C-alpha positions in Angstrom: -84.2 -15.8 97.1 -81.4 -13.3 97.0 -77.9 -14.5 96.7 -74.8 -13.0 98.3 -73.5 -9.7 96.8 -70.9 -10.1 94.0 -68.7 -7.6 92.4 -68.3 -7.3 88.7 -65.1 -8.9 87.3 -65.2 -7.0 84.0 -66.6 -3.5 83.0 -66.5 -1.5 79.9 -68.1 0.9 77.4 -69.6 -0.1 74.1 -69.3 2.8 71.6 -72.2 3.1 69.2 -72.2 4.6 65.7 -74.4 7.6 66.8 -71.9 8.6 69.5 -73.6 6.9 72.4 -71.2 5.2 75.0 -73.0 2.4 76.8 -71.6 1.1 80.1 -71.6 -2.6 80.7 -70.5 -5.0 83.4 -70.2 -8.8 83.9 -70.3 -10.8 87.2 -70.9 -14.4 88.3 -69.5 -17.4 86.6 -67.6 -16.6 83.4 -68.4 -20.0 82.2 -72.0 -20.0 83.4 -75.2 -19.5 81.5 -75.3 -15.9 80.1 -78.1 -13.8 81.4 -78.7 -10.1 80.7 -80.3 -7.9 83.3 -82.3 -5.0 81.8 -83.1 -2.3 84.2 -86.2 -0.1 84.5 -86.4 3.5 83.4 -86.2 5.3 81.2 -83.6 7.2 83.4 -82.9 4.3 85.7 -79.6 2.5 85.7 -77.8 -0.5 87.2 -77.2 1.5 90.4 -75.1 -0.2 93.1 -75.6 -3.6 91.5 -78.4 -5.0 93.9 -79.7 -6.7 90.7 -76.9 -9.1 90.8 -78.3 -10.7 93.9 -81.2 -12.0 91.9 -78.9 -14.5 90.1 -76.9 -17.5 91.5 -73.3 -16.4 90.8 -72.2 -19.9 90.5 -74.6 -20.7 87.7 -74.9 -17.5 85.7 -72.6 -15.3 83.7 -74.4 -12.0 84.3 -74.4 -9.1 82.1 -75.6 -5.7 83.2 -76.1 -2.8 80.7 -76.7 0.9 81.5 -79.1 1.8 78.6 -78.9 4.9 76.6 -79.0 8.0 78.7 -78.9 6.1 82.0 -76.3 5.4 84.8 -72.7 5.6 83.5 -73.8 5.7 79.8 -73.5 8.9 78.0 -74.7 11.2 76.8 -77.5 11.7 79.4 -80.7 13.0 77.6 -81.0 15.7 80.3 -77.7 17.1 78.9 -78.6 16.9 75.3 -82.3 16.6 74.5 -81.4 15.7 70.7 -80.3 12.3 72.0 -83.9 11.4 72.6 -84.2 10.8 68.8 -82.0 7.7 69.3 -83.8 6.4 72.4 -86.2 4.1 70.3 -87.1 0.5 70.6 -85.1 -0.3 67.5 -82.0 1.5 69.0 -82.3 -0.5 72.3 -82.6 -3.8 70.3 -79.6 -2.8 68.3 -77.6 -2.0 71.5 -78.4 -5.3 73.0 -77.5 -7.2 69.9 -74.2 -5.2 69.6 -73.4 -6.0 73.2 -74.1 -9.7 72.8 -71.7 -9.7 69.7 -69.1 -7.7 71.7 -69.2 -10.1 74.5 -69.4 -13.2 72.1 -72.6 -14.5 73.5 -74.7 -16.7 71.3 -77.8 -17.0 73.6 -78.7 -15.4 76.9 -81.5 -15.4 79.5 -83.2 -12.0 79.4 -84.4 -10.7 82.7 -86.1 -7.3 82.4 -88.0 -5.1 84.9 -90.3 -2.1 84.0 -88.9 -0.5 80.8 -86.3 -3.1 80.7 -88.8 -5.8 80.3 -90.0 -4.0 77.2 -86.6 -3.9 75.7 -86.0 -7.6 76.6 -89.3 -8.6 75.0 -88.4 -6.6 71.8 -85.0 -8.2 71.8 -86.4 -11.7 72.1 -89.1 -11.3 69.4 -89.1 -12.3 65.8 -86.8 -9.5 64.6 -83.9 -10.6 66.9 -81.1 -12.4 65.0 -80.6 -14.9 67.8 -83.5 -15.9 70.2 -82.8 -16.2 73.8 -83.2 -19.6 75.4 -85.5 -18.1 78.1 -87.0 -14.7 79.0 -88.6 -13.1 82.0 -90.3 -9.9 82.2 -91.4 -8.2 85.4 -93.2 -5.1 86.4 -91.7 -3.4 89.4 -94.7 -4.2 91.6 -94.2 -8.0 91.3 -92.5 -9.9 94.1 -88.7 -10.0 94.0 -88.0 -13.5 92.8 -85.1 -14.9 91.0 -85.2 -15.7 87.2 -87.5 -18.5 86.1 -86.7 -20.3 82.9 -89.5 -20.0 80.3 -89.4 -22.1 77.2 -88.3 -20.5 73.9 -91.0 -20.3 71.2 -92.1 -23.7 70.0 -90.6 -25.6 72.9 -94.0 -26.3 74.7 -95.3 -25.4 78.1 -93.1 -24.2 81.0 -91.8 -26.9 83.3 -93.7 -27.4 86.5 -92.5 -24.9 89.3 -90.7 -22.7 86.6 -93.6 -20.5 85.3 -96.5 -22.9 85.5 -98.3 -20.4 87.7 -98.9 -18.3 84.6 -102.4 -19.0 83.5 -103.6 -18.7 80.0 -105.7 -15.6 79.4 -109.4 -16.5 79.7 -111.8 -15.0 77.1 -114.0 -12.4 78.4 -117.7 -13.3 77.9 -118.6 -9.7 77.4 -116.4 -9.6 74.1 -118.2 -12.5 72.4 
Protein backbone atom coordinates (compact mmCIF):
# COMPACT_ATOMS: atom_id res chain seq x y z
CA UNK A 1 0.00 0.00 0.00
CA UNK A 2 1.34 3.39 -0.93
CA UNK A 3 0.56 6.34 1.31
CA UNK A 4 -0.05 9.92 0.18
CA UNK A 5 3.09 11.87 -0.75
CA UNK A 6 4.67 13.91 2.04
CA UNK A 7 7.40 16.50 1.94
CA UNK A 8 10.39 16.49 4.28
CA UNK A 9 10.11 18.83 7.25
CA UNK A 10 13.87 18.93 7.91
CA UNK A 11 16.98 18.45 5.76
CA UNK A 12 20.67 18.83 6.35
CA UNK A 13 24.18 17.62 5.75
CA UNK A 14 26.25 15.43 8.04
CA UNK A 15 29.96 16.18 7.73
CA UNK A 16 32.18 13.12 8.11
CA UNK A 17 35.82 13.17 9.29
CA UNK A 18 37.15 12.15 5.85
CA UNK A 19 35.51 15.13 4.11
CA UNK A 20 32.32 13.45 2.88
CA UNK A 21 29.10 15.48 3.27
CA UNK A 22 26.02 13.28 3.57
CA UNK A 23 22.58 14.66 2.77
CA UNK A 24 19.71 13.59 5.03
CA UNK A 25 16.02 14.41 5.30
CA UNK A 26 13.21 13.63 7.72
CA UNK A 27 9.48 13.39 7.12
CA UNK A 28 6.35 11.96 8.65
CA UNK A 29 5.55 12.20 12.35
CA UNK A 30 8.43 13.69 14.40
CA UNK A 31 7.08 11.76 17.42
CA UNK A 32 6.48 8.52 15.48
CA UNK A 33 8.54 5.36 15.34
CA UNK A 34 11.93 6.15 13.73
CA UNK A 35 12.60 4.37 10.42
CA UNK A 36 15.58 4.63 8.10
CA UNK A 37 15.19 4.15 4.37
CA UNK A 38 18.42 2.92 2.76
CA UNK A 39 18.30 3.37 -1.04
CA UNK A 40 19.79 1.10 -3.65
CA UNK A 41 22.93 1.76 -5.56
CA UNK A 42 25.76 2.28 -5.41
CA UNK A 43 25.18 5.49 -7.27
CA UNK A 44 21.48 5.67 -6.48
CA UNK A 45 19.94 8.18 -4.15
CA UNK A 46 16.73 9.32 -2.52
CA UNK A 47 15.56 10.81 -5.81
CA UNK A 48 12.28 12.71 -5.69
CA UNK A 49 11.20 11.05 -2.44
CA UNK A 50 8.86 8.37 -3.72
CA UNK A 51 10.24 6.08 -1.00
CA UNK A 52 8.35 8.17 1.58
CA UNK A 53 5.08 6.75 0.29
CA UNK A 54 6.05 3.28 1.61
CA UNK A 55 5.63 4.49 5.20
CA UNK A 56 2.50 5.70 6.98
CA UNK A 57 3.40 9.36 7.71
CA UNK A 58 1.22 9.37 10.83
CA UNK A 59 3.05 6.40 12.37
CA UNK A 60 6.69 6.84 11.30
CA UNK A 61 9.43 9.41 11.77
CA UNK A 62 11.12 8.66 8.46
CA UNK A 63 14.81 9.32 7.84
CA UNK A 64 16.30 9.25 4.35
CA UNK A 65 20.04 9.41 3.66
CA UNK A 66 21.86 9.89 0.38
CA UNK A 67 24.76 7.51 0.91
CA UNK A 68 28.35 8.39 0.05
CA UNK A 69 28.79 9.45 -3.56
CA UNK A 70 25.03 9.46 -4.20
CA UNK A 71 22.30 12.03 -4.77
CA UNK A 72 22.99 15.29 -2.94
CA UNK A 73 25.87 13.86 -0.90
CA UNK A 74 29.38 14.92 -1.89
CA UNK A 75 31.87 14.22 -3.26
CA UNK A 76 30.59 12.04 -6.08
CA UNK A 77 32.86 9.14 -6.94
CA UNK A 78 32.77 10.09 -10.62
CA UNK A 79 34.34 13.45 -9.70
CA UNK A 80 37.04 11.97 -7.48
CA UNK A 81 37.83 8.27 -7.83
CA UNK A 82 39.97 8.40 -4.68
CA UNK A 83 36.74 8.63 -2.66
CA UNK A 84 36.06 4.99 -3.53
CA UNK A 85 38.60 4.14 -0.81
CA UNK A 86 36.03 5.28 1.77
CA UNK A 87 33.04 3.56 0.22
CA UNK A 88 33.27 0.44 2.34
CA UNK A 89 30.73 -1.38 4.47
CA UNK A 90 32.51 -0.16 7.61
CA UNK A 91 32.22 3.44 6.40
CA UNK A 92 28.53 3.00 5.58
CA UNK A 93 27.81 1.51 9.00
CA UNK A 94 29.75 4.34 10.67
CA UNK A 95 27.76 6.87 8.60
CA UNK A 96 24.45 5.33 9.70
CA UNK A 97 25.54 5.35 13.36
CA UNK A 98 26.72 8.96 13.07
CA UNK A 99 23.37 9.99 11.55
CA UNK A 100 21.48 8.16 14.28
CA UNK A 101 23.56 10.01 16.91
CA UNK A 102 23.09 13.32 15.08
CA UNK A 103 19.30 12.91 15.06
CA UNK A 104 19.30 11.55 18.65
CA UNK A 105 17.59 8.28 17.71
CA UNK A 106 18.06 5.28 19.99
CA UNK A 107 16.48 2.60 17.76
CA UNK A 108 15.02 2.62 14.28
CA UNK A 109 13.37 0.32 11.84
CA UNK A 110 15.70 -0.36 8.91
CA UNK A 111 14.20 -0.62 5.44
CA UNK A 112 16.73 -1.26 2.72
CA UNK A 113 16.46 -2.04 -0.97
CA UNK A 114 19.19 -3.55 -3.13
CA UNK A 115 22.58 -2.18 -1.95
CA UNK A 116 20.78 -0.31 0.84
CA UNK A 117 19.63 -3.64 2.26
CA UNK A 118 23.27 -4.71 2.50
CA UNK A 119 24.13 -1.60 4.50
CA UNK A 120 21.05 -1.93 6.68
CA UNK A 121 21.87 -5.58 7.37
CA UNK A 122 25.42 -4.62 8.32
CA UNK A 123 24.17 -1.84 10.58
CA UNK A 124 21.80 -4.19 12.36
CA UNK A 125 24.42 -6.89 12.91
CA UNK A 126 26.43 -7.75 15.99
CA UNK A 127 28.93 -4.91 15.41
CA UNK A 128 26.22 -2.26 15.71
CA UNK A 129 26.23 -0.32 18.97
CA UNK A 130 22.45 -0.32 19.20
CA UNK A 131 20.33 -2.91 17.46
CA UNK A 132 17.27 -1.88 15.55
CA UNK A 133 13.90 -3.01 16.81
CA UNK A 134 13.11 -4.37 13.36
CA UNK A 135 14.61 -4.67 9.94
CA UNK A 136 13.46 -5.40 6.44
CA UNK A 137 15.63 -6.01 3.45
CA UNK A 138 14.33 -6.11 -0.11
CA UNK A 139 15.68 -6.78 -3.53
CA UNK A 140 14.37 -4.36 -6.18
CA UNK A 141 12.59 -7.25 -7.93
CA UNK A 142 10.32 -7.79 -4.90
CA UNK A 143 6.80 -6.43 -4.91
CA UNK A 144 6.49 -2.92 -3.54
CA UNK A 145 5.13 -3.45 -0.05
CA UNK A 146 5.26 -1.33 3.05
CA UNK A 147 7.62 -2.16 5.89
CA UNK A 148 6.83 -5.27 7.89
CA UNK A 149 8.06 -5.61 11.43
CA UNK A 150 10.45 -8.45 12.05
CA UNK A 151 11.59 -9.37 15.55
CA UNK A 152 14.94 -8.27 16.90
CA UNK A 153 17.32 -11.15 17.52
CA UNK A 154 16.15 -13.33 20.39
CA UNK A 155 12.52 -12.17 20.33
CA UNK A 156 11.07 -15.29 18.71
CA UNK A 157 9.27 -15.78 15.43
CA UNK A 158 7.56 -13.04 13.42
CA UNK A 159 3.96 -12.36 14.31
CA UNK A 160 1.44 -13.83 11.87
CA UNK A 161 0.89 -11.52 8.93
CA UNK A 162 4.13 -9.63 9.58
CA UNK A 163 6.73 -11.80 7.98
CA UNK A 164 5.27 -15.25 8.66
CA UNK A 165 5.35 -15.88 4.92
CA UNK A 166 9.11 -16.25 5.12
CA UNK A 167 9.86 -19.97 5.25
CA UNK A 168 12.91 -21.47 6.92
CA UNK A 169 15.50 -22.67 4.49
CA UNK A 170 15.05 -26.37 3.76
CA UNK A 171 18.19 -28.50 3.65
CA UNK A 172 19.16 -29.62 0.20
CA UNK A 173 19.26 -33.46 0.20
CA UNK A 174 22.12 -33.31 -2.33
CA UNK A 175 24.39 -31.70 0.29
CA UNK A 176 23.91 -34.47 2.88
